C-alpha positions, 0 to 999 in steps of 0.5 A: 500500500502507498504511504501517501495515505498515511501522511499528514499535512504537516508531513507534506509541508516538511517534505516540501520544505526539505526539497521542493514541489510543483503543481500543474494547472489546467485552465486555473485548476490544479490537476497534478503535482509532485515533489522532490528531495535532494539526495546525499551530497547534492548528487541527485534529486529524487522525484516522488508523489508525482500524480495527475488527476485521471481526467487529465492523464494522457495530455503530457502533464506528467511529462511536463512536470518531469521537465520542470524537475530536470530544469530545477535540478540544473538550476541547483547544479545537481546533475541527476534526477531520479524517479 
């Protein structure tokens, strides 16, 4: 079972503060999200909790979020993204 169902709002807040996250919008509606943690010695970022609402899947939203994570890693001078 996914650990996502055990997380509290405080758990999510702390995870985002420790790394970061992204929310994808479609016509001003949030339709997807994901977050990341910075790996040991800043050698990679690890993407987790990446999801898109079912009615919006198949539109390239998750792919665009992954591009965002790659760009974010590059801006932090971190050479690798892990999913």
